Structures are given as C-alpha cells and as structure tokens.
C-alpha positions in Angstrom: -1.2 -5.1 -16.1 -2.4 -1.9 -17.6 -4.9 0.2 -15.5 -6.7 3.0 -17.2 -9.6 4.9 -15.5 -9.4 2.3 -12.7 -10.1 -0.5 -15.1 -7.7 -3.4 -15.8 -7.3 -3.8 -19.6 -6.9 -7.2 -21.2 -3.2 -7.9 -21.7 -3.0 -9.7 -24.9 -5.4 -7.6 -27.0 -4.6 -4.7 -29.3 -4.8 -1.5 -27.4 -7.5 -0.1 -29.7 -9.7 -3.1 -28.7 -8.6 -3.2 -25.0 -9.6 0.4 -24.4 -13.2 -0.6 -25.1 -13.2 -2.3 -21.7 -13.7 1.1 -20.2 -17.4 2.0 -20.1 -17.9 5.0 -22.4 -15.0 4.3 -24.8 -16.0 2.5 -28.0 -13.9 1.6 -31.0 -14.1 5.0 -32.7 -13.3 6.9 -29.5 -10.4 4.6 -28.8 -9.0 5.1 -32.3 -9.3 8.9 -32.0 -7.4 8.8 -28.6 -4.6 6.6 -30.1 -4.4 8.7 -33.2 -4.0 11.9 -31.2 -1.2 10.3 -29.2 0.5 8.7 -32.3 0.2 5.2 -30.8 -0.2 2.2 -33.1 -3.6 0.5 -33.0 -2.0 -3.0 -33.3 0.3 -2.5 -30.2 -0.6 -5.0 -27.5 -1.7 -3.4 -24.3 1.0 -5.2 -22.2 3.7 -3.7 -24.3 2.8 0.0 -23.6 5.3 2.1 -21.8 4.6 4.1 -18.7 4.5 7.4 -20.7 2.0 6.0 -23.1 -0.2 4.7 -20.3 -0.1 8.1 -18.6 -0.9 9.9 -21.9 -3.9 7.6 -22.6 -5.1 8.0 -19.0 -5.0 11.8 -19.4 -7.0 11.6 -22.6 -9.6 9.3 -21.1 -10.0 11.6 -18.0 -11.2 14.4 -20.3 -14.4 12.6 -21.2 -17.1 11.2 -18.9 -16.6 7.4 -18.3 -17.6 4.7 -15.9 -19.6 5.9 -12.9 -19.9 9.5 -14.0 -21.3 8.4 -17.4 -23.7 5.9 -15.8 -25.0 8.6 -13.6 -25.6 10.9 -16.5 -27.5 8.2 -18.4 -29.7 7.3 -15.4 -30.5 11.0 -14.8 -31.5 11.4 -18.5 -33.8 8.3 -18.1 -35.3 9.7 -14.9 -35.9 13.0 -16.6 -37.8 11.4 -19.5 -40.0 9.5 -17.0 -40.7 12.6 -14.9 -41.7 14.9 -17.7 -43.9 12.1 -19.2 -42.4 12.1 -22.6 -43.2 9.3 -25.1 -40.0 7.6 -24.3 -40.5 8.0 -20.6 -44.0 6.4 -20.8 -42.5 3.5 -22.8 -39.7 3.1 -20.2 -42.3 3.0 -17.4 -44.1 0.2 -19.2 -40.8 -1.7 -19.7 -41.4 -1.6 -23.5 -39.1 -0.9 -26.5 -38.2 2.8 -26.6 -36.4 3.5 -29.9 -39.0 2.5 -32.4 -38.2 -1.2 -32.6 -40.9 -3.6 -33.7 -42.8 -5.5 -31.0 -45.2 -7.5 -33.1 -43.0 -10.6 -33.6 -40.1 -9.9 -31.3 -40.0 -9.7 -27.5 -43.3 -11.4 -26.7 -42.4 -12.6 -23.3 -41.9 -9.2 -21.6 -43.3 -8.9 -18.1 -46.0 -6.3 -19.0 -48.7 -6.5 -21.6 -48.2 -3.0 -22.9 -49.2 0.6 -22.2 -52.7 -0.5 -21.1 -51.3 -1.9 -18.0 -50.0 1.6 -17.0 -53.3 3.3 -17.4 -55.8 0.6 -16.3 -56.6 0.3 -12.6 -57.1 -3.1 -11.2 -60.2 -3.6 -9.1 -60.7 -6.6 -6.8 -64.1 -7.9 -6.0 -64.4 -9.5 -2.6 -66.5 -12.6 -1.9 -67.5 -13.0 -5.6 -68.6 -16.5 -6.4 -69.0 -18.1 -9.8 -72.5 -19.0 -10.8 -73.1 -22.8 -10.7 -76.5 -22.8 -12.2 -77.2 -25.0 -15.2 -79.6 -23.9 -17.8 
C-alpha cells in the first residue's frame, strides 16, 4: 500500500492516475511531479520503491492539499459572500456562479432565484378566503 499525503493510493493504477486520489493534485500536476522526479507515468503505484514514495511525498508537501486546500477554498467562498460580490450573492441564493445557463438546465434547485434573497415574506394571521358567490 502506498500512502502519500495520508491518502492510500489505488494499487493497480498507473502512478500518474493514482496521484489524482489526493485532493488538489490533478493529472497535469501529477505529471509535473513525476517528470521532475524522472519517474515513468506508466509505473504501477504498488511497484514504487521507498525512495520514490518519499520523493513524491516531499513534492506533494510543497503544495496545499487535502484539508489545507479545502480550508483555503471555503475561506475564499466566505469572503465572496461577506463582501457581497456578484459571485457571493449567487452563492447565497444557491445558484450557478460561473456563468452557466440556467434557462433549460437545473430547474429543480431549492430556490427560485435571486428574488428569494431580497423579498421579505409576510404572513397574514386569521385571513379567510372569501366564499361569496356573485
């Protein structure tokens, strides 16, 4: 079993693909790490030597991954919401943020749009429907 950044990597996959199991490491980043260390992309992760595992671990520690990266992302989202930016307002309304179309897609979202954020709901107590016939 190969453990990198406290994550167990899949054993029978190529190391370039197996490294993507670590949050914050995608395919291009994994390929850069392996290229810097002169490790073949097609090498299976269970065939790595201890020296190669340690070298990969040192490279991965240089970048934010897992909990640290999740914390950074959540702080950025909170900052957008607090300053009231366009993206922050859309995040508050549980709407699409990055310019995606919402006309035909995603019709079953919990909120009805930005109007829900700004509209105050007023309840009327003891209101009865009129039963008069004309």
